[in-house]
PASEBA-1860 file (N, C-alpha, C; in nm, 3 decimals):
! residues 244
1> MSDSRETP> -1.684/-0.103/-1.438/-1.544/-0.120/-1.401/-1.510/-0.267/-1.405 ~ -1.408/-0.301/-1.477/-1.373/-0.441/-1.496/-1.330/-0.506/-1.366 ~ -1.371/-0.632/-1.347/-1.336/-0.705/-1.226/-1.194/-0.755/-1.229 ~ -1.138/-0.779/-1.346/-0.998/-0.821/-1.357/-0.944/-0.776/-1.491 ~ -0.812/-0.767/-1.498/-0.751/-0.717/-1.620/-0.609/-0.766/-1.626 ~ -0.563/-0.809/-1.743/-0.424/-0.850/-1.759/-0.334/-0.728/-1.748 ~ -0.225/-0.742/-1.675/-0.131/-0.631/-1.665/-0.058/-0.615/-1.797 ~ -0.018/-0.492/-1.830/0.059/-0.471/-1.953/0.198/-0.529/-1.938
9> SLTPAARR> 0.276/-0.521/-2.044/0.412/-0.574/-2.041/0.493/-0.507/-1.931 ~ 0.560/-0.588/-1.848/0.635/-0.537/-1.735/0.784/-0.538/-1.765 ~ 0.856/-0.449/-1.699/1.001/-0.451/-1.709/1.052/-0.574/-1.635 ~ 1.175/-0.619/-1.666/1.230/-0.735/-1.593/1.231/-0.715/-1.443 ~ 1.265/-0.593/-1.396/1.268/-0.566/-1.252/1.129/-0.578/-1.191 ~ 1.029/-0.523/-1.258/0.891/-0.532/-1.209/0.842/-0.676/-1.209 ~ 0.881/-0.752/-1.310/0.840/-0.892/-1.318/0.899/-0.972/-1.202 ~ 1.025/-0.942/-1.167/1.088/-1.013/-1.055/1.014/-0.983/-0.924
17> IRDMFSGL> 0.975/-0.858/-0.905/0.902/-0.822/-0.784/0.766/-0.890/-0.781 ~ 0.697/-0.889/-0.893/0.567/-0.955/-0.899/0.579/-1.103/-0.868 ~ 0.678/-1.170/-0.927/0.696/-1.313/-0.905/0.732/-1.343/-0.760 ~ 0.810/-1.254/-0.699/0.848/-1.273/-0.559/0.725/-1.270/-0.469 ~ 0.639/-1.170/-0.486/0.520/-1.161/-0.402/0.419/-1.271/-0.434 ~ 0.414/-1.312/-0.559/0.326/-1.423/-0.595/0.368/-1.551/-0.524 ~ 0.500/-1.571/-0.512/0.551/-1.691/-0.446/0.538/-1.687/-0.295 ~ 0.521/-1.568/-0.238/0.513/-1.552/-0.093/0.371/-1.563/-0.040
25> VEDYDRLN> 0.272/-1.575/-0.126/0.135/-1.553/-0.084/0.090/-1.648/0.027 ~ 0.141/-1.772/0.030/0.099/-1.867/0.131/0.145/-1.828/0.271 ~ 0.259/-1.761/0.282/0.315/-1.725/0.412/0.309/-1.576/0.442 ~ 0.271/-1.496/0.344/0.286/-1.351/0.354/0.212/-1.292/0.474 ~ 0.083/-1.323/0.488/0.005/-1.263/0.596/0.057/-1.306/0.733 ~ 0.077/-1.436/0.751/0.120/-1.487/0.881/0.254/-1.427/0.921 ~ 0.348/-1.423/0.828/0.481/-1.373/0.860/0.478/-1.225/0.895 ~ 0.403/-1.147/0.818/0.398/-1.004/0.846/0.336/-0.975/0.983
33> HVLSLSVD> 0.231/-1.049/1.018/0.168/-1.030/1.148/0.263/-1.070/1.261 ~ 0.331/-1.183/1.244/0.422/-1.230/1.348/0.540/-1.135/1.364 ~ 0.601/-1.097/1.252/0.722/-1.015/1.258/0.694/-0.872/1.305 ~ 0.572/-0.824/1.285/0.539/-0.689/1.333/0.462/-0.693/1.465 ~ 0.445/-0.812/1.523/0.366/-0.829/1.645/0.224/-0.776/1.626 ~ 0.175/-0.790/1.504/0.040/-0.748/1.464/0.018/-0.598/1.471 ~ 0.125/-0.520/1.480/0.111/-0.374/1.475/0.061/-0.331/1.339 ~ 0.090/-0.410/1.234/0.043/-0.375/1.100/-0.109/-0.362/1.096
41> RLWWRHTA> -0.178/-0.443/1.174/-0.324/-0.433/1.178/-0.368/-0.296/1.231 ~ -0.299/-0.246/1.331/-0.332/-0.114/1.387/-0.309/-0.004/1.284 ~ -0.203/-0.017/1.206/-0.173/0.084/1.104/-0.282/0.087/0.998 ~ -0.328/-0.030/0.955/-0.435/-0.034/0.855/-0.563/0.028/0.909 ~ -0.596/-0.006/1.034/-0.718/0.050/1.093/-0.708/0.201/1.108 ~ -0.591/0.248/1.146/-0.572/0.393/1.160/-0.588/0.462/1.025 ~ -0.529/0.405/0.921/-0.541/0.462/0.786/-0.687/0.466/0.743 ~ -0.761/0.359/0.773/-0.903/0.356/0.738/-0.981/0.464/0.813
49> RVLAKKMK> -0.947/0.487/0.939/-1.015/0.593/1.017/-0.986/0.731/0.959 ~ -0.860/0.754/0.925/-0.823/0.883/0.867/-0.900/0.906/0.736 ~ -0.906/0.803/0.653/-0.976/0.818/0.525/-1.125/0.840/0.547 ~ -1.183/0.770/0.642/-1.326/0.785/0.668/-1.361/0.929/0.706 ~ -1.274/0.994/0.782/-1.298/1.134/0.818/-1.296/1.223/0.695 ~ -1.207/1.193/0.602/-1.196/1.274/0.481/-1.314/1.248/0.387 ~ -1.377/1.131/0.399/-1.487/1.094/0.311/-1.624/1.118/0.373 ~ -1.629/1.181/0.489/-1.756/1.188/0.563/-1.864/1.266/0.489
57> NVERPRVL> -1.825/1.359/0.401/-1.924/1.436/0.327/-1.947/1.386/0.185 ~ -1.885/1.272/0.151/-1.904/1.212/0.019/-2.012/1.106/0.030 ~ -2.118/1.121/-0.048/-2.234/1.032/-0.034/-2.200/0.887/-0.069 ~ -2.129/0.866/-0.180/-2.093/0.731/-0.221/-1.947/0.731/-0.267 ~ -1.855/0.723/-0.174/-1.713/0.735/-0.210/-1.663/0.617/-0.292 ~ -1.585/0.651/-0.395/-1.518/0.550/-0.476/-1.370/0.551/-0.437 ~ -1.320/0.437/-0.391/-1.184/0.428/-0.338/-1.108/0.320/-0.414 ~ -0.986/0.353/-0.452/-0.896/0.258/-0.516/-0.779/0.231/-0.422
65> DVCAGTGD> -0.758/0.104/-0.387/-0.643/0.063/-0.307/-0.546/-0.009/-0.398 ~ -0.433/0.056/-0.432/-0.337/-0.003/-0.525/-0.233/-0.084/-0.448 ~ -0.164/-0.172/-0.521/-0.067/-0.262/-0.456/-0.135/-0.328/-0.336 ~ -0.258/-0.372/-0.355/-0.343/-0.414/-0.244/-0.300/-0.544/-0.180 ~ -0.217/-0.622/-0.250/-0.172/-0.749/-0.192/-0.289/-0.839/-0.159 ~ -0.291/-0.890/-0.036/-0.398/-0.982/0.003/-0.517/-0.910/0.065 ~ -0.520/-0.777/0.054/-0.643/-0.703/0.080/-0.666/-0.652/0.221 ~ -0.564/-0.649/0.307/-0.588/-0.608/0.445/-0.633/-0.463/0.456
73> LSLAIKKR> -0.563/-0.371/0.389/-0.607/-0.231/0.396/-0.740/-0.213/0.325 ~ -0.758/-0.278/0.211/-0.885/-0.268/0.139/-1.002/-0.306/0.228 ~ -0.987/-0.415/0.301/-1.096/-0.463/0.388/-1.115/-0.371/0.508 ~ -1.007/-0.317/0.562/-1.020/-0.223/0.674/-1.097/-0.099/0.631 ~ -1.069/-0.050/0.509/-1.140/0.068/0.458/-1.286/0.035/0.430 ~ -1.310/-0.078/0.368/-1.447/-0.117/0.336/-1.531/-0.133/0.463 ~ -1.472/-0.192/0.565/-1.544/-0.207/0.692/-1.576/-0.071/0.752 ~ -1.483/0.023/0.743/-1.503/0.155/0.801/-1.606/0.237/0.722
81> LGERSLLV> -1.599/0.231/0.589/-1.688/0.312/0.505/-1.825/0.248/0.485 ~ -1.830/0.115/0.492/-1.956/0.044/0.480/-2.005/0.031/0.336 ~ -2.128/-0.012/0.324/-2.185/-0.044/0.193/-2.206/0.078/0.105 ~ -2.200/0.197/0.163/-2.216/0.318/0.081/-2.097/0.339/-0.011 ~ -1.987/0.268/0.013/-1.864/0.289/-0.064/-1.847/0.184/-0.172 ~ -1.770/0.221/-0.275/-1.726/0.127/-0.378/-1.574/0.117/-0.364 ~ -1.525/-0.004/-0.336/-1.384/-0.024/-0.306/-1.323/-0.116/-0.411 ~ -1.222/-0.066/-0.482/-1.151/-0.145/-0.581/-1.012/-0.178/-0.527
89> ASDFAHPT> -0.978/-0.306/-0.521/-0.846/-0.351/-0.478/-0.769/-0.396/-0.602 ~ -0.655/-0.331/-0.629/-0.578/-0.366/-0.748/-0.437/-0.409/-0.710 ~ -0.383/-0.500/-0.789/-0.246/-0.547/-0.770/-0.206/-0.617/-0.900 ~ -0.074/-0.629/-0.923/-0.032/-0.699/-1.045/0.009/-0.844/-1.019 ~ -0.001/-0.888/-0.893/0.032/-1.026/-0.858/-0.099/-1.104/-0.839 ~ -0.132/-1.186/-0.935/-0.262/-1.255/-0.935/-0.288/-1.337/-0.809 ~ -0.191/-1.417/-0.760/-0.220/-1.500/-0.642/-0.260/-1.419/-0.519 ~ -0.206/-1.299/-0.503/-0.243/-1.218/-0.387/-0.389/-1.172/-0.399
97> LVRARKKS> -0.434/-1.145/-0.521/-0.573/-1.104/-0.540/-0.669/-1.219/-0.516 ~ -0.628/-1.340/-0.549/-0.709/-1.458/-0.517/-0.731/-1.467/-0.366 ~ -0.622/-1.444/-0.291/-0.633/-1.446/-0.145/-0.721/-1.331/-0.095 ~ -0.708/-1.214/-0.156/-0.791/-1.100/-0.116/-0.939/-1.129/-0.139 ~ -0.971/-1.193/-0.251/-1.112/-1.226/-0.278/-1.166/-1.324/-0.175 ~ -1.086/-1.423/-0.139/-1.130/-1.521/-0.039/-1.153/-1.454/0.096 ~ -1.064/-1.362/0.133/-1.082/-1.289/0.258/-1.211/-1.208/0.257 ~ -1.237/-1.141/0.145/-1.356/-1.057/0.137/-1.483/-1.142/0.146
105> ERKQETLL> -1.480/-1.260/0.086/-1.596/-1.349/0.094/-1.616/-1.400/0.235 ~ -1.505/-1.434/0.303/-1.514/-1.484/0.440/-1.567/-1.375/0.534 ~ -1.528/-1.251/0.511/-1.570/-1.141/0.597/-1.697/-1.074/0.547 ~ -1.749/-1.125/0.435/-1.873/-1.074/0.377/-1.865/-0.924/0.349 ~ -1.750/-0.885/0.294/-1.730/-0.749/0.249/-1.713/-0.750/0.097 ~ -1.774/-0.655/0.029/-1.771/-0.652/-0.117/-1.652/-0.571/-0.166 ~ -1.558/-0.639/-0.231/-1.446/-0.574/-0.297/-1.453/-0.601/-0.445 ~ -1.423/-0.501/-0.527/-1.401/-0.524/-0.669/-1.252/-0.548/-0.687
113> IAEADTLA> -1.217/-0.650/-0.763/-1.078/-0.690/-0.780/-1.032/-0.653/-0.920 ~ -0.917/-0.586/-0.929/-0.861/-0.547/-1.058/-0.714/-0.588/-1.064 ~ -0.681/-0.675/-1.158/-0.541/-0.713/-1.176/-0.477/-0.608/-1.265 ~ -0.393/-0.523/-1.205/-0.342/-0.406/-1.279/-0.209/-0.362/-1.222 ~ -0.126/-0.307/-1.310/0.001/-0.248/-1.274/-0.024/-0.105/-1.226 ~ 0.027/-0.070/-1.108/0.006/0.064/-1.054/0.069/0.172/-1.142 ~ 0.169/0.135/-1.223/0.232/0.231/-1.313/0.155/0.250/-1.442 ~ 0.047/0.174/-1.460/-0.037/0.187/-1.580/-0.180/0.151/-1.542
121> LPFPDGTF> -0.239/0.230/-1.454/-0.373/0.199/-1.404/-0.477/0.207/-1.514 ~ -0.565/0.107/-1.522/-0.663/0.102/-1.632/-0.791/0.179/-1.603 ~ -0.777/0.299/-1.546/-0.893/0.379/-1.511/-0.878/0.520/-1.569 ~ -0.989/0.581/-1.608/-0.983/0.718/-1.662/-0.940/0.819/-1.557 ~ -0.895/0.933/-1.603/-0.860/1.043/-1.512/-0.980/1.076/-1.423 ~ -0.952/1.107/-1.298/-1.056/1.158/-1.208/-1.164/1.059/-1.172 ~ -1.132/0.930/-1.164/-1.233/0.828/-1.136/-1.268/0.818/-0.988 ~ -1.170/0.837/-0.899/-1.189/0.801/-0.758/-1.185/0.922/-0.665
129> HAVTVSFG> -1.260/0.910/-0.556/-1.256/1.012/-0.452/-1.131/0.996/-0.364 ~ -1.076/0.876/-0.360/-0.956/0.852/-0.280/-0.878/0.736/-0.340 ~ -0.746/0.744/-0.327/-0.656/0.635/-0.364/-0.566/0.608/-0.244 ~ -0.548/0.481/-0.213/-0.462/0.442/-0.101/-0.360/0.339/-0.147 ~ -0.251/0.331/-0.071/-0.150/0.228/-0.095/-0.080/0.201/0.037 ~ -0.064/0.075/0.073/0.007/0.041/0.196/0.124/-0.051/0.165 ~ 0.242/-0.006/0.199/0.365/-0.083/0.186/0.389/-0.132/0.043 ~ 0.344/-0.053/-0.053/0.359/-0.091/-0.193/0.437/0.011/-0.275
137> LRNLVDRK> 0.440/0.136/-0.230/0.508/0.238/-0.309/0.655/0.206/-0.327 ~ 0.720/0.155/-0.223/0.864/0.129/-0.232/0.895/0.014/-0.327 ~ 0.795/-0.066/-0.364/0.816/-0.179/-0.454/0.800/-0.141/-0.602 ~ 0.758/-0.019/-0.630/0.744/0.024/-0.768/0.880/0.056/-0.828 ~ 0.900/0.020/-0.954/1.030/0.047/-1.017/1.048/0.195/-1.046 ~ 0.939/0.271/-1.052/0.945/0.416/-1.067/0.846/0.476/-0.967 ~ 0.894/0.503/-0.846/0.805/0.546/-0.738/0.744/0.682/-0.766 ~ 0.823/0.775/-0.816/0.773/0.910/-0.843/0.662/0.906/-0.948
145> FGVREMAR> 0.681/0.827/-1.053/0.576/0.815/-1.154/0.453/0.745/-1.096 ~ 0.476/0.650/-1.005/0.364/0.583/-0.940/0.275/0.681/-0.866 ~ 0.335/0.778/-0.797/0.256/0.880/-0.727/0.177/0.963/-0.828 ~ 0.239/0.996/-0.940/0.169/1.072/-1.045/0.050/0.993/-1.100 ~ 0.069/0.864/-1.119/-0.039/0.782/-1.174/-0.155/0.770/-1.075 ~ -0.123/0.758/-0.947/-0.230/0.755/-0.846/-0.305/0.887/-0.843 ~ -0.231/0.998/-0.853/-0.294/1.130/-0.853/-0.379/1.149/-0.978 ~ -0.338/1.090/-1.089/-0.411/1.106/-1.215/-0.555/1.056/-1.203
153> VLRPGGYL> -0.574/0.942/-1.135/-0.708/0.883/-1.129/-0.791/0.941/-1.016 ~ -0.737/1.039/-0.943/-0.812/1.107/-0.837/-0.901/1.217/-0.896 ~ -1.018/1.232/-0.840/-1.103/1.346/-0.872/-1.044/1.472/-0.810 ~ -1.069/1.589/-0.867/-1.029/1.714/-0.800/-1.089/1.718/-0.659 ~ -1.004/1.747/-0.562/-1.048/1.745/-0.423/-1.035/1.610/-0.357 ~ -0.995/1.508/-0.435/-0.978/1.374/-0.380/-0.848/1.359/-0.302 ~ -0.838/1.253/-0.225/-0.725/1.234/-0.134/-0.641/1.112/-0.173 ~ -0.510/1.129/-0.155/-0.415/1.018/-0.168/-0.356/0.991/-0.031
161> LILEFSLP> -0.363/0.865/0.015/-0.303/0.823/0.141/-0.199/0.714/0.111 ~ -0.079/0.735/0.160/0.031/0.641/0.138/0.082/0.595/0.274 ~ 0.066/0.467/0.304/0.120/0.408/0.426/0.246/0.331/0.387 ~ 0.359/0.367/0.446/0.485/0.304/0.403/0.580/0.286/0.520 ~ 0.659/0.181/0.514/0.763/0.159/0.615/0.869/0.268/0.605 ~ 0.934/0.292/0.717/1.039/0.392/0.721/1.136/0.358/0.833 ~ 1.236/0.441/0.851/1.327/0.431/0.964/1.284/0.532/1.069 ~ 1.292/0.497/1.197/1.251/0.591/1.301/1.322/0.725/1.288
169> ANIVLRSL> 1.250/0.833/1.315/1.309/0.967/1.305/1.411/0.991/1.416 ~ 1.387/0.932/1.532/1.478/0.947/1.645/1.608/0.870/1.618 ~ 1.722/0.938/1.637/1.851/0.878/1.604/1.879/0.754/1.688 ~ 1.847/0.759/1.816/1.872/0.645/1.905/1.787/0.526/1.864 ~ 1.658/0.550/1.842/1.570/0.441/1.801/1.611/0.385/1.665 ~ 1.656/0.473/1.577/1.702/0.426/1.446/1.823/0.334/1.460 ~ 1.914/0.366/1.548/2.033/0.283/1.567/1.997/0.146/1.624 ~ 1.888/0.140/1.701/1.843/0.012/1.755/1.762/-0.068/1.652
177> YRPYLSKI> 1.687/0.005/1.569/1.598/-0.061/1.473/1.673/-0.119/1.355 ~ 1.780/-0.052/1.314/1.852/-0.095/1.193/1.906/-0.238/1.203 ~ 1.968/-0.280/1.315/2.013/-0.419/1.324/1.898/-0.520/1.315 ~ 1.783/-0.483/1.374/1.667/-0.571/1.362/1.624/-0.582/1.216 ~ 1.618/-0.468/1.148/1.572/-0.466/1.010/1.666/-0.540/0.917 ~ 1.796/-0.520/0.934/1.893/-0.573/0.837/1.939/-0.715/0.869 ~ 1.927/-0.758/0.996/1.981/-0.889/1.033/1.875/-0.983/1.091 ~ 1.804/-0.939/1.194/1.712/-1.030/1.263/1.589/-1.062/1.179
185> LPRIGNRL> 1.524/-0.957/1.126/1.402/-0.981/1.048/1.428/-1.068/0.925 ~ 1.531/-1.040/0.842/1.555/-1.128/0.727/1.586/-1.271/0.766 ~ 1.661/-1.288/0.875/1.697/-1.424/0.916/1.574/-1.505/0.955 ~ 1.484/-1.444/1.034/1.362/-1.514/1.075/1.268/-1.532/0.957 ~ 1.245/-1.423/0.883/1.151/-1.429/0.771/1.194/-1.526/0.663 ~ 1.320/-1.521/0.624/1.368/-1.609/0.518/1.361/-1.755/0.560 ~ 1.390/-1.781/0.687/1.386/-1.920/0.733/1.244/-1.974/0.735 ~ 1.149/-1.893/0.785/1.011/-1.939/0.792/0.948/-1.952/0.654
193> ARTDAYDY> 0.979/-1.857/0.566/0.918/-1.857/0.433/0.998/-1.936/0.330 ~ 1.118/-1.980/0.369/1.205/-2.057/0.279/1.231/-1.978/0.150 ~ 1.274/-1.853/0.169/1.299/-1.764/0.057/1.396/-1.656/0.103 ~ 1.450/-1.580/0.009/1.536/-1.468/0.045/1.463/-1.335/0.029 ~ 1.330/-1.339/0.024/1.251/-1.219/0.000/1.268/-1.114/0.109 ~ 1.297/-1.158/0.231/1.307/-1.061/0.339/1.439/-0.985/0.337 ~ 1.538/-1.034/0.264/1.655/-0.952/0.235/1.614/-0.832/0.151 ~ 1.531/-0.860/0.051/1.479/-0.752/-0.033/1.397/-0.654/0.051
201> FAQSVEGF> 1.316/-0.706/0.141/1.232/-0.620/0.225/1.319/-0.520/0.302 ~ 1.423/-0.570/0.367/1.510/-0.483/0.446/1.577/-0.378/0.359 ~ 1.626/-0.420/0.243/1.695/-0.327/0.153/1.600/-0.221/0.100 ~ 1.475/-0.260/0.072/1.379/-0.164/0.017/1.340/-0.059/0.120 ~ 1.335/-0.097/0.247/1.304/0.001/0.352/1.422/0.095/0.373 ~ 1.543/0.037/0.380/1.664/0.119/0.398/1.681/0.219/0.283 ~ 1.645/0.176/0.162/1.667/0.260/0.045/1.554/0.354/0.011 ~ 1.447/0.354/0.092/1.333/0.440/0.061/1.368/0.585/0.092
209> PPREEVRC> 1.325/0.680/0.008/1.364/0.821/0.024/1.313/0.881/0.155 ~ 1.373/0.991/0.196/1.328/1.064/0.316/1.184/1.113/0.300 ~ 1.123/1.142/0.411/0.982/1.184/0.413/0.957/1.306/0.325 ~ 1.044/1.405/0.332/1.020/1.528/0.257/1.028/1.505/0.107 ~ 1.110/1.409/0.064/1.118/1.380/-0.079/0.987/1.319/-0.129 ~ 0.928/1.233/-0.049/0.799/1.174/-0.086/0.693/1.283/-0.096 ~ 0.692/1.375/0.000/0.596/1.486/-0.005/0.621/1.574/-0.127 ~ 0.746/1.588/-0.168/0.778/1.664/-0.288/0.718/1.597/-0.411
217> WMREAGLT> 0.728/1.463/-0.419/0.666/1.390/-0.530/0.516/1.418/-0.535 ~ 0.454/1.419/-0.418/0.310/1.441/-0.411/0.275/1.581/-0.461 ~ 0.352/1.679/-0.419/0.324/1.817/-0.465/0.345/1.830/-0.615 ~ 0.449/1.767/-0.668/0.474/1.772/-0.812/0.364/1.702/-0.891 ~ 0.294/1.608/-0.826/0.184/1.536/-0.891/0.052/1.614/-0.883 ~ 0.056/1.733/-0.822/-0.063/1.815/-0.817/-0.140/1.805/-0.687 ~ -0.075/1.757/-0.580/-0.142/1.744/-0.451/-0.102/1.858/-0.358 ~ -0.196/1.902/-0.280/-0.171/2.009/-0.183/-0.196/1.958/-0.042
225> DTSCENLT> -0.169/2.043/0.056/-0.191/2.007/0.197/-0.126/1.874/0.232 ~ -0.006/1.852/0.180/0.062/1.725/0.205/0.110/1.719/0.350 ~ 0.107/1.600/0.406/0.149/1.580/0.544/0.207/1.441/0.560 ~ 0.279/1.421/0.668/0.326/1.286/0.702/0.313/1.267/0.852 ~ 0.260/1.154/0.891/0.236/1.121/1.032/0.317/0.998/1.069 ~ 0.406/1.012/1.165/0.484/0.897/1.211/0.397/0.805/1.295 ~ 0.404/0.676/1.266/0.331/0.575/1.342/0.432/0.482/1.408 ~ 0.407/0.449/1.535/0.494/0.358/1.610/0.639/0.407/1.601
233> TGISVLYA> 0.663/0.527/1.648/0.794/0.593/1.651/0.856/0.615/1.514 ~ 0.775/0.607/1.409/0.826/0.631/1.275/0.867/0.506/1.200 ~ 0.837/0.388/1.254/0.864/0.264/1.180/0.779/0.261/1.053 ~ 0.663/0.322/1.059/0.584/0.345/0.938/0.537/0.489/0.938 ~ 0.503/0.538/0.820/0.460/0.677/0.802/0.334/0.680/0.717 ~ 0.239/0.762/0.758/0.120/0.782/0.678/0.127/0.919/0.612 ~ 0.143/0.919/0.479/0.146/1.042/0.400/0.004/1.071/0.349 ~ -0.029/1.197/0.340/-0.160/1.236/0.288/-0.149/1.361/0.205
241> GRKR> -0.232/1.370/0.102/-0.237/1.488/0.018/-0.371/1.496/-0.053 ~ -0.407/1.617/-0.095/-0.536/1.639/-0.162/-0.512/1.696/-0.300 ~ -0.585/1.644/-0.398/-0.568/1.691/-0.535/-0.634/1.827/-0.553 ~ -0.562/1.916/-0.623/-0.616/2.051/-0.645/-0.748/2.043/-0.720
END
């Protein structure tokens, strides 16, 4: 399995997203931890625990973490599964993968790094026992196709886990959360990072489809037993499905 790979030709929209995250890499981790009060760490650990339960009978699980960014979920999974696992972290933004590699070296965890577009994964069908993605699905220019591509590289019986931001299911909490998402978070984030990227962040969360539509994409991609688990009152959601 190649350690790195040039991404194929990207659409202008995808290129803009890649360049935005590449430019944020110096502040990305710190800002996300501060703005979420480090709840994001709990979500990654929870996702890793859920995956570990699903992989308990797999002798040497092969896991692909797409849109891996700076590697937080990848490292949480690797720590949970241990050396018996093979963990590939892929992303199309090179600077984030550089940061992920440095983190893995500092924590003495072995990650394989693949520079790849999630819409054109450079892996054969049925390569992995599990595929994960955290806060990356909403950034794909074709989200439905992205789910299909993740399902394609899953082995029969393999699992797809999608951790994604959402709006709280409770109407009252949603009415309180929306002003924070649309006004407070972008104002703080943009000022600290000296960018307008957090305007995009708020818009991408607001515009993300309802939970049932995401589960429909998963079923159409050949996944069964689909579920969604609200985390922290539904500010994020963990979707899961198993390939037939």
